[in-house]
N, C-alpha and C positions, 0 to 999 in steps of 0.2 A: 583671692583676687589676682588676675593676671597684672604684673608690675612691667614686664618686657617680654615683648613678642617678637620672635624673628622668623621668617618665611621664607623658603628658597623655591623656587621653581615650580609654584601652583600657579596653573593656568599663565595669566599675564603678570605675575606677581613675581618676579625673577630673583629680587633682593630687598627683601623690607627688613627694616629693624626700627621697631617702634616702643616707647614708653607710654603705658597706657593709665588711665586713672579709673575713678569708680564710674562714671558717666563718659562714654564715646560717643561722638557722633561722626559719622565718614559720609561726606556729602560730595556727590559726583554724579556723570550720565551713565546712561547705559552703557554697558561694555567696558567702563574704566576699572573695574578689579573690585568694586565694593563689596559685591558677595563672595568674591573669593576670598575677602580675608574673614569673613564669618564662616566660610565652608573650610579655611585654614584651622580655625579656632574647634570648630566642630569634628574635624578629622583628629586633631589631639586629644579630643575627651572620647569619642565615640569608634575612632579607628575606622571609620567610612566619610565618604562623601554623602549631605541630603540631597546633591543634585543629579547624580549619577553614580550607579552600583560597579561601574567598572574604573579600577585606580587609573590606569592609563589616559582617563578622559581629564583627570584631575591635575596631572603631570604636565608641564610645561611641553609645548611639541619640539619634537627633537631631541627631548634629555629623557634620561632614563631613570631618575630619581627625583623625589620632591622631599623637602624636611619643613617640620614644624617645632620650634623650641620656645620655651615659655619660662619665665622666672615668676614664680608666685609666692605670696605670703608664706605658704608653706615647704617652697622647696623648688626646684627644676624639673620640666617635664621636657620630654621630647620623643617625636615620633618621625620616623624617615619610611617611606615608601620606594620600593627599589624594584625596577621591571627588569625580566629577564629577556632573553632573545626571542621567546615567543611572547611577550608582553603579559606573564604572569607575574604578579606582584607578592612581594613579599615585605614583611614589617618589621622593622628594629624599633624596640622603644626602650625609654628610660626614663627613669626617676633618680634624680638627685645623681647623677652621673652611673648608675647602676644599669645592667639590664633587666628587663622583667619581660615575663612572659606569657602574661593576660592584660590584655585591654583593660579589665575591670578595675586595675591597679591605676591605670590613668584616670579612668572614669569617676572612680570613688573620689581621687584627687582634686578632680574637675569638674563637678556637676554641670552640665550645659544644658540649656533649656533653649530651643528653635522657637521663634513664634513667627509664623509665616502664613498670615490669614488665606494665602492664595491656594493652598494645599488641600483640595477639594477631596481629594482620593483618602482621607482619613474617614470621611464618613461615606462616600460613595462606593468604596471598594471594599475588599473582603476584609476580614475581624484582624490581620497580621497588625496593620498599624494601628488599631484601636488598644488591642493586646500591647503591643508595644509601648504606647503611651499610660497606659495603666502601668505596666512595667517598669518603666524608668522612674515612676516615682515610688513604686515598694521598693526597688533597688537602693535606693538613697535613705529609705525612712525605716524600712524593716531588715533589721540586719541578718536573721534568719534567712532569709528569702533567696539570696544569692547562691548560697551553697546548695540548698536544694534544688535550685533551678538547676545547675550543673549535673548535679547528680541524676536529675530527670532526665534530662537530654541523653545523658550517657546509658541509662537502662533503656530509654524509648528505642534510641539506636540498636542496640542489642537484641531487644525484641522485633523490630522489623527486619532485623538480618535474620532472625530464626523464622519469622512468618515466610520469608522469601524461600527459605530451605527447603529442599523437596522430600527432607525427612521431620519435617514440624511434627507431623500425626504422630511419630515414633519416640516423640520426645515430650511428652505430656508434664512430667514432672519440672523441666526445664522452661516449659512457657508458664506454669504456675509460679514458679518460684520468680521470674521476671514480673508477671502479673503483682503479684505481692508486694515487690518493691518499688514498681511505679505507682501504685495505689499510695504508698506510706509518703513517698516524696511527693504524690499530688496533693494528697492531705495536708501538707505542710505550707504548698506553694496557694491553695484555697484559702487556708488561714490569713495567711499574710495578705493575699490579694483583697479578701474582702473585708478584712480590717481596715486597710488604707482607704479602699473604694467607700467603705460607708463614710470615712472623715471627709474625704475628697469631695463627695456627693453633697455635702454641707457647703463647702467652699464654693463648688460650681453653683448650686441655687442662689447663692447671694450674688455672686457676679453677673450671673444669667438677669438678676434682675436690674442691675446696670446697664447692660449692654441690649439685651431685649427684654424690657419689662412686660410687653403684652403677653409674651409667651411664658410667664414667670409660673404660672399654675398649668402650664400646658405640656411642658417639656420637662423630661425625667430622665437620667441615666440609670441603667440597671446592668448587674453584672451578671454572667453567666461563666459558670465554673468550668465548663467544656464536658462534664459529665453530672448525671445525678446523684447530688451530694447525699441524698436521703437514701439512696440505693447502695451508692459507694461504687468505685471505680473499679476494685477487685472483682465484684460481682458481675458488675457489666461487662468488663473484657472476659469474662468466663462465659457468658451467654452470647457475647459476640465473635467469638473465637473463629467459628467456621468462616464466617465472612470476612473477617482478617485477614486469613488464610488464602481466601480467594483473590481479595484485593494486594495483597503483599504488603501492608502496612494500617498501624493502629488507627482507626477512626477516631476513637473518642479519648478525652485525657485533657490534661490541663493545657496541652499544647493547643486547643481547639478554643480556649476561654475567648470570651468577648465583653464588650462594653457597648451597648446597645442605648442610641438614644432616641429616646420613646416619644412620640406626641400623643397626646390624648384629647378626648373630645372635649365641647364646652358642657354637655348635658350630664350625662351619666360616666363620664369619667372613665369609660372602657377604651384600652387599647385598640388606638385606630390604625396607624402604622409607624414606620419609621419617619422621623424629622426631616431627613434629608429629602421625602417625597414631597414636602410640605412647605417648606421655608424658599424663599426665594434666594439668588446666588448671593446678592447683599447680606442677606439674612443668615446663611451658612457661614459666611466669613465671621460675622458676629459671634455666630455660636462656635466655630473654632479658637477664636480668640477668647472666648470666655472659659473653654476647656483649658487651653496653655496657661491663661492668667491665674486661673482658678489653682492650679498645679503650683506655680510660682509662690502664690499665698502661702499654699499648705506646707512646701518645702521649706520657706524661711521661718515659718510659725515654730517648725520642728526643729530648728537651730541649724541650718544647711544656710548655706551662702553661695549658691548658683551665679554661674556666668550665662545672662540672657541675650540671645542675638536676635534682634529684631529687623529682618531685612525689608526695606522700602516700607518704612514704617506709614507714611502718607500715602501709599500708591493703591490701595486695596480696601481703605475703611474711610468711611466719611468723618468730618472734621471734629465732631462730638465725641465720637467712637476714639479717634487719633486721642483725643484730649482724656479721655478716661483711662485708655491705655498707659499712656505717659503718665497720668497720676498715680496709678498703680505701681509700675515699675519705679518710678523715681521716690517712692516712699517707702521702699521695701529695702532691706538690707542686703542688697545683691549687686553684681558689676553689669554693666548694661553696654553692648556694642551695638550700636545702630546704624543704619544707613538710609540714605535720603535722596532724592533728587534735586530736594528744593532746599535752599539757603533758609528760607523763612522756618523751615521745621527746627533747624538748628538753634535759631534765635527763640523759637517757642519755647523748646526746651531748656534754655538759657535763662529765659526769664521764668519758668516753673522753678527751676533751680533756685533763683536769687531769692524766692519766697520762702524756700525750707530754713528751717533754722535747727542746727547749722546746716548752711549751704553745702552739699557734696562738691566736691570738684568735677571741673568738667573740661574734657579737651575736644578740640573740634579740628577735624582733618578733610582736606581736599584730595580726592583722589582723580586721577588723570592719566589714562593710558598706561596703569600699573604702577603708576607713581605717587606715592602717599607722603603729603606734605603736612606738617602739622601748621594751623592757622589760629592766631590769637582771637581767642570769643570778643564779640564785639560789645562795647561798655555802653 
């Protein structure tokens, strides 16, 4: 849990110093800096923003760096993004005052889940977002995964470089060696992903029954490994070598894995199409919420204690859906940072916590023009 949070020069948050509790609610108008608070915590955990891929957009205008530092129950974590004169960013990361050279160190120490139902791209765009969604869960649950993932990425880079080489056809033994290594790492990734996925699907089905009960028997998750597991990646790479050489990159493998959200017919239960093509916009928001909340439940059940970031908790969902979301989050052993436009939502959270035994501590903050002030909860 984050006990103390310091933010310097992130968007309109110039100098923030907060003491946090297990449940924290930030209330303010649009543009006040609420989302930037969550963005700062996400940056510390993931090394990037969830709003824009360019670090220069994250840093306060006319400034060349930003910093996020947190004191947690397990030690101190910090990250600084520094821009050079060409606006390229470098990162300085620390844990307990010592430099670290991999973002994974901070990610392991501070697992962070963003719940943002407005992010329709998760369902509507390519496989990358859905694969990252699964991999975040596998990363924190299955300890073999990250090492295999790193090794896979390195070998994939080497194989792709060789495919682009003009001498690739004269180096068959080298390409075979890379194919073998890649397939070994892919098998480990597949085993980790599949095991975690099967468990996650159970949690998702239960959460779907609460948020979209009429679709419980019609929507299902399916996992695709990115290659034919029965044939094996090594054999498939050999078969596709010539076309991979023509394209200059590896077309199949664990880097093409996907999680599909399938919709089934009423009658014969045969696959009809992707759920995104059937559901309304409001139902898609609930579906995304079910995906995220089921992950939260699973990681807490596995012994994790993530930090949950919920942006504009009452802006994208109906009141009953917000009620379910709050009930789930507040009942789990996790720290929450929520933003809202409305004071009544903060009061709703306070009332829910008051009914809990024991009642988790709550802190409420008002955010205005980049200034964050703690407010006393109403009695």
